[in-house]
C-alpha positions in Angstrom: -3.1 -54.3 6.4 -3.3 -58.0 5.7 -0.3 -59.6 4.0 -0.6 -61.9 1.1 1.8 -64.8 1.0 2.0 -68.2 -0.6 1.5 -71.5 1.2 5.0 -72.9 1.9 3.5 -76.4 2.1 1.7 -76.3 -1.3 3.3 -79.2 -3.1 3.6 -77.7 -6.6 5.5 -74.5 -5.9 6.2 -74.4 -2.2 4.4 -71.0 -2.0 6.7 -69.4 -4.6 5.5 -67.2 -7.5 5.9 -68.4 -11.1 8.8 -66.8 -13.0 6.4 -64.4 -14.7 5.0 -63.2 -11.4 8.5 -63.1 -9.9 10.0 -60.9 -12.6 7.1 -58.9 -14.0 7.4 -55.9 -11.6 11.0 -55.3 -12.9 9.5 -54.3 -16.3 7.6 -51.3 -14.9 10.7 -49.2 -14.4 13.2 -50.8 -16.7 15.4 -48.2 -18.3 14.6 -49.5 -21.9 10.8 -49.5 -21.4 9.1 -47.4 -24.1 6.6 -45.1 -22.6 5.7 -42.9 -25.5 4.7 -43.7 -29.1 7.6 -43.8 -31.6 7.8 -43.3 -35.3 10.7 -43.7 -37.8 12.2 -40.5 -39.1 13.3 -39.9 -42.8 16.6 -41.8 -42.0 14.7 -44.8 -40.6 15.7 -44.1 -37.0 13.2 -44.2 -34.2 12.0 -40.9 -32.6 9.5 -40.0 -29.9 6.1 -38.9 -31.2 3.0 -37.3 -29.8 0.0 -39.7 -29.5 -2.1 -37.7 -32.0 0.8 -37.9 -34.6 1.2 -41.7 -34.0 -2.5 -42.4 -34.3 -2.8 -40.3 -37.4 0.1 -42.3 -38.9 -1.6 -45.6 -38.1 -4.9 -44.3 -39.5 -3.2 -43.2 -42.8 -1.1 -46.4 -43.2 -3.9 -48.8 -42.3 -6.4 -47.7 -44.9 -8.1 -51.0 -45.4 -10.6 -49.7 -47.9 -7.8 -49.4 -50.5 -5.7 -52.4 -49.4 -8.1 -55.1 -48.3 -5.4 -57.8 -47.8 -3.6 -55.6 -45.3 -6.6 -55.6 -43.0 -6.0 -59.2 -42.1 -2.5 -58.3 -40.8 -4.3 -56.5 -37.9 -5.0 -58.4 -34.8 -6.0 -57.7 -31.2 -5.1 -59.5 -28.0 -7.3 -59.0 -24.9 -6.5 -59.5 -21.3 -7.8 -62.4 -19.1 -9.4 -59.7 -17.0 -12.0 -58.9 -19.8 -15.6 -59.9 -19.1 -17.3 -61.9 -21.8 -19.1 -58.7 -22.9 -15.8 -56.8 -23.2 -14.2 -59.6 -25.1 -17.2 -59.6 -27.5 -16.8 -55.8 -28.0 -13.1 -56.2 -28.6 -13.8 -58.8 -31.3 -16.4 -56.5 -32.8 -14.0 -53.6 -32.8 -11.4 -55.8 -34.6 -13.9 -56.9 -37.3 -15.7 -53.6 -37.8 -13.2 -50.9 -37.0 -10.0 -52.6 -38.1 -11.6 -54.6 -40.8 -9.7 -57.8 -40.0 -11.1 -61.3 -40.5 -8.3 -62.5 -38.2 -9.8 -64.2 -35.2 -9.3 -62.5 -31.9 -8.7 -64.1 -28.6 -8.1 -63.4 -25.0 -5.8 -65.3 -22.6 -9.0 -67.2 -21.5 -8.7 -69.6 -24.4 -5.1 -70.3 -23.6 -5.3 -70.2 -19.8 -8.8 -70.4 -18.4 -10.1 -73.4 -20.4 -7.1 -75.6 -19.6 -7.3 -74.4 -16.0 -11.0 -75.5 -15.9 -10.1 -78.9 -17.3 -7.3 -79.3 -14.8 -9.6 -78.4 -12.0 -12.2 -81.0 -13.1 -9.6 -83.7 -13.7 -7.2 -83.1 -10.8 -8.9 -80.7 -8.3 -6.4 -77.9 -8.9 -6.8 -75.1 -11.5 -3.3 -73.7 -11.6 0.0 -75.3 -12.6 0.7 -79.0 -12.4 -1.3 -81.0 -9.9 2.0 -82.5 -8.5 5.4 -81.3 -7.6 7.7 -81.0 -10.6 10.3 -83.1 -8.8 7.9 -86.0 -9.1 8.4 -86.2 -12.9 12.0 -87.5 -12.4 10.6 -90.3 -10.2 7.8 -91.3 -12.6 7.9 -94.9 -13.9 5.8 -94.2 -17.0 
């Protein structure tokens, strides 16, 4: 099987992962990771709940027909892996099903657009187009 590795001669990161990439796998089996829905009990303490119970709770508490202002408290966040079509459907779901006027976005607006601009300006689409150590040496 082929092995994926970084380029140790790449000037920006010397082939290293960013801190997010380096540490993200540790979240998968972290002992404090919540893997089931939780609801507050009568005393206000968290307890595990079944999915149907949790979704019924959300449906009851998020009745936007009777509390229109509350609908705009809802929001959605999509993945950068979404296609344009899926991102459109996610936005449609937010507006129609959740009733929110809050704009929705994906990581594309925060990541892909700047990456495209960096690629056009500097020829690289990720990270800084120079080693971080160069900042200390800058004369401007």
